[in-house]
KOLFIDREN-7971 format. One record per atom (N, C-alpha, C, O): residue number from 1; atom name; x, y, z. Coordinates in nm, 4 decimals, m for minus. Layout:
! residues N
ATOM num atome        x        y        z
ATOM NUM    CA        X        Y        Z
...
//
This chain:
! residues 46
ATOM num atome        x        y        z
ATOM   1     N  11.4852   2.5157 m13.4379
ATOM   1    CA  11.4132   2.5983 m13.5294
ATOM   1     C  11.5011   2.6366 m13.6543
ATOM   1     O  11.6124   2.6847 m13.6327
ATOM   2     N  11.4599   2.6191 m13.7776
ATOM   2    CA  11.5196   2.6654 m13.8936
ATOM   2     C  11.5258   2.8027 m13.9109
ATOM   2     O  11.4462   2.8771 m13.8536
ATOM   3     N  11.6201   2.8464 m13.9906
ATOM   3    CA  11.6349   2.9831 m14.0307
ATOM   3     C  11.5162   3.0314 m14.1239
ATOM   3     O  11.4928   3.1516 m14.1370
ATOM   4     N  11.4489   2.9428 m14.1823
ATOM   4    CA  11.3367   2.9746 m14.2632
ATOM   4     C  11.2014   2.9982 m14.1924
ATOM   4     O  11.1090   3.0653 m14.2384
ATOM   5     N  11.2031   2.9332 m14.0737
ATOM   5    CA  11.0816   2.9540 m13.9870
ATOM   5     C  11.0847   3.0917 m13.9262
ATOM   5     O  11.1897   3.1432 m13.8878
ATOM   6     N  10.9575   3.1548 m13.9176
ATOM   6    CA  10.9401   3.2847 m13.8614
ATOM   6     C  10.8677   3.2712 m13.7246
ATOM   6     O  10.7819   3.1842 m13.7098
ATOM   7     N  10.8971   3.3450 m13.6381
ATOM   7    CA  10.8013   3.3509 m13.5135
ATOM   7     C  10.6818   3.4169 m13.5279
ATOM   7     O  10.6802   3.5176 m13.5987
ATOM   8     N  10.5796   3.3784 m13.4732
ATOM   8    CA  10.4461   3.4515 m13.4711
ATOM   8     C  10.4571   3.5648 m13.3769
ATOM   8     O  10.5099   3.5474 m13.2671
ATOM   9     N  10.4069   3.6890 m13.4158
ATOM   9    CA  10.4020   3.7955 m13.3483
ATOM   9     C  10.2946   3.7859 m13.2411
ATOM   9     O  10.1789   3.7628 m13.2763
ATOM  10     N  10.3260   3.8028 m13.1071
ATOM  10    CA  10.2173   3.7951 m13.0073
ATOM  10     C  10.1925   3.9419 m12.9785
ATOM  10     O  10.2729   4.0072 m12.9120
ATOM  11     N  10.0765   3.9959 m13.0306
ATOM  11    CA  10.0376   4.1326 m13.0205
ATOM  11     C  10.0001   4.1708 m12.8760
ATOM  11     O  10.0339   4.2793 m12.8289
ATOM  12     N   9.9300   4.0802 m12.8071
ATOM  12    CA   9.9041   4.1009 m12.6676
ATOM  12     C  10.0268   4.1208 m12.5775
ATOM  12     O  10.0277   4.2070 m12.4896
ATOM  13     N  10.1356   4.0350 m12.6025
ATOM  13    CA  10.2595   4.0594 m12.5321
ATOM  13     C  10.3356   4.1980 m12.5722
ATOM  13     O  10.3930   4.2659 m12.4871
ATOM  14     N  10.3315   4.2264 m12.6829
ATOM  14    CA  10.3866   4.3453 m12.7442
ATOM  14     C  10.3376   4.4736 m12.6762
ATOM  14     O  10.4114   4.5626 m12.6340
ATOM  15     N  10.1879   4.4716 m12.6702
ATOM  15    CA  10.1133   4.5776 m12.6191
ATOM  15     C  10.1467   4.5856 m12.4576
ATOM  15     O  10.1687   4.6920 m12.3996
ATOM  16     N  10.1469   4.4823 m12.4073
ATOM  16    CA  10.2027   4.4718 m12.2543
ATOM  16     C  10.3298   4.5364 m12.2408
ATOM  16     O  10.3436   4.6135 m12.1459
ATOM  17     N  10.4325   4.5164 m12.3265
ATOM  17    CA  10.5634   4.5725 m12.3238
ATOM  17     C  10.5625   4.7154 m12.3448
ATOM  17     O  10.6347   4.7875 m12.2760
ATOM  18     N  10.4867   4.7622 m12.4341
ATOM  18    CA  10.4745   4.8966 m12.4657
ATOM  18     C  10.3977   4.9791 m12.3472
ATOM  18     O  10.4369   5.0904 m12.3120
ATOM  19     N  10.3056   4.9260 m12.2998
ATOM  19    CA  10.2226   4.9837 m12.1840
ATOM  19     C  10.3360   4.9982 m12.0762
ATOM  19     O  10.3573   5.1106 m12.0307
ATOM  20     N  10.4065   4.8956 m12.0348
ATOM  20    CA  10.4833   4.9091 m11.9240
ATOM  20     C  10.5858   5.0100 m11.9527
ATOM  20     O  10.6216   5.0884 m11.8648
ATOM  21     N  10.6397   5.0124 m12.0830
ATOM  21    CA  10.7441   5.1118 m12.1010
ATOM  21     C  10.6924   5.2546 m12.1018
ATOM  21     O  10.7626   5.3416 m12.0503
ATOM  22     N  10.5893   5.2821 m12.1496
ATOM  22    CA  10.5238   5.4161 m12.1442
ATOM  22     C  10.4871   5.4551 m11.9893
ATOM  22     O  10.4871   5.5730 m11.9539
ATOM  23     N  10.4613   5.3667 m11.9152
ATOM  23    CA  10.4257   5.3937 m11.7675
ATOM  23     C  10.5603   5.4325 m11.6953
ATOM  23     O  10.5669   5.5292 m11.6194
ATOM  24     N  10.6665   5.3510 m11.7238
ATOM  24    CA  10.7971   5.3846 m11.6613
ATOM  24     C  10.8515   5.5209 m11.6988
ATOM  24     O  10.9108   5.5913 m11.6170
ATOM  25     N  10.8268   5.5615 m11.8431
ATOM  25    CA  10.8688   5.6867 m11.8791
ATOM  25     C  10.7967   5.8056 m11.8155
ATOM  25     O  10.8580   5.9072 m11.7826
ATOM  26     N  10.6484   5.7886 m11.7969
ATOM  26    CA  10.5732   5.8957 m11.7452
ATOM  26     C  10.6183   5.8987 m11.5941
ATOM  26     O  10.6198   6.0050 m11.5319
ATOM  27     N  10.6545   5.7804 m11.5379
ATOM  27    CA  10.6713   5.7880 m11.3865
ATOM  27     C  10.7973   5.8717 m11.3507
ATOM  27     O  10.8020   5.9312 m11.2430
ATOM  28     N  10.9034   5.8770 m11.4437
ATOM  28    CA  11.0319   5.9350 m11.4123
ATOM  28     C  11.0420   6.0712 m11.4860
ATOM  28     O  11.1411   6.1433 m11.4742
ATOM  29     N  10.9329   6.1034 m11.5638
ATOM  29    CA  10.9435   6.2293 m11.6365
ATOM  29     C  10.9177   6.3482 m11.5453
ATOM  29     O  10.8151   6.3482 m11.4774
ATOM  30     N  11.0011   6.4467 m11.5392
ATOM  30    CA  11.0005   6.5650 m11.4584
ATOM  30     C  11.0186   6.6896 m11.5511
ATOM  30     O  11.0995   6.6863 m11.6438
ATOM  31     N  10.9421   6.7993 m11.5246
ATOM  31    CA  10.9549   6.9217 m11.5970
ATOM  31     C  11.0654   6.9888 m11.5419
ATOM  31     O  11.0882   6.9844 m11.4210
ATOM  32     N  11.1439   7.0578 m11.6309
ATOM  32    CA  11.2612   7.1361 m11.5775
ATOM  32     C  11.2016   7.2754 m11.5467
ATOM  32     O  11.1627   7.3474 m11.6386
ATOM  33     N  11.1946   7.3117 m11.4217
ATOM  33    CA  11.1522   7.4352 m11.3774
ATOM  33     C  11.2500   7.5352 m11.3113
ATOM  33     O  11.2075   7.6381 m11.2588
ATOM  34     N  11.3866   7.5025 m11.3147
ATOM  34    CA  11.4860   7.5824 m11.2660
ATOM  34     C  11.5477   7.6545 m11.3768
ATOM  34     O  11.6354   7.6083 m11.4498
ATOM  35     N  11.4932   7.7770 m11.3851
ATOM  35    CA  11.5455   7.8730 m11.4909
ATOM  35     C  11.6249   7.9825 m11.4620
ATOM  35     O  11.5886   8.0533 m11.3681
ATOM  36     N  11.7436   8.0169 m11.5332
ATOM  36    CA  11.8157   8.1255 m11.4858
ATOM  36     C  11.7981   8.2437 m11.5878
ATOM  36     O  11.7349   8.2332 m11.6929
ATOM  37     N  11.8578   8.3507 m11.5470
ATOM  37    CA  11.8485   8.4625 m11.6284
ATOM  37     C  11.9989   8.4855 m11.6907
ATOM  37     O  12.1030   8.4745 m11.6258
ATOM  38     N  11.9897   8.5167 m11.8177
ATOM  38    CA  12.1234   8.5427 m11.8890
ATOM  38     C  12.1751   8.6834 m11.8449
ATOM  38     O  12.1089   8.7825 m11.8757
ATOM  39     N  12.2938   8.6958 m11.7720
ATOM  39    CA  12.3374   8.8210 m11.7431
ATOM  39     C  12.3990   8.9038 m11.8556
ATOM  39     O  12.4217   9.0235 m11.8378
ATOM  40     N  12.4259   8.8443 m11.9686
ATOM  40    CA  12.4899   8.9139 m12.0685
ATOM  40     C  12.3884   8.9548 m12.1869
ATOM  40     O  12.4249   9.0136 m12.2887
ATOM  41     N  12.2692   8.9194 m12.1619
ATOM  41    CA  12.1631   8.9543 m12.2701
ATOM  41     C  12.1348   9.1167 m12.2372
ATOM  41     O  12.1213   9.1561 m12.1213
ATOM  42     N  12.1286   9.1931 m12.3367
ATOM  42    CA  12.1027   9.3313 m12.3216
ATOM  42     C  11.9599   9.3453 m12.3250
ATOM  42     O  11.8957   9.2909 m12.4148
ATOM  43     N  11.8989   9.4196 m12.2268
ATOM  43    CA  11.7523   9.4280 m12.2065
ATOM  43     C  11.7301   9.5794 m12.2252
ATOM  43     O  11.8151   9.6627 m12.2565
ATOM  44     N  11.6001   9.5985 m12.2002
ATOM  44    CA  11.5592   9.7490 m12.1986
ATOM  44     C  11.5758   9.8061 m12.0668
ATOM  44     O  11.5598   9.7419 m11.9630
ATOM  45     N  11.6078   9.9266 m12.0729
ATOM  45    CA  11.6491  10.0114 m11.9447
ATOM  45     C  11.5124  10.0811 m11.9194
ATOM  45     O  11.4399  10.1251 m12.0086
ATOM  46     N  11.4846  10.0856 m11.7737
ATOM  46    CA  11.3624  10.1236 m11.7306
ATOM  46     C  11.3889  10.2657 m11.6377
ATOM  46     O  11.2939  10.3236 m11.5849
//
């Protein structure tokens, strides 16, 4: 293949790669639910 030749873009293949990547990201995505309280923050007295 010469340097002047360009590869044709296979849109179906690119879509499959993007779909697979998104599925992997969503599978391993977890929400952070372990929140702490800042002991140095001044709050209101009750």
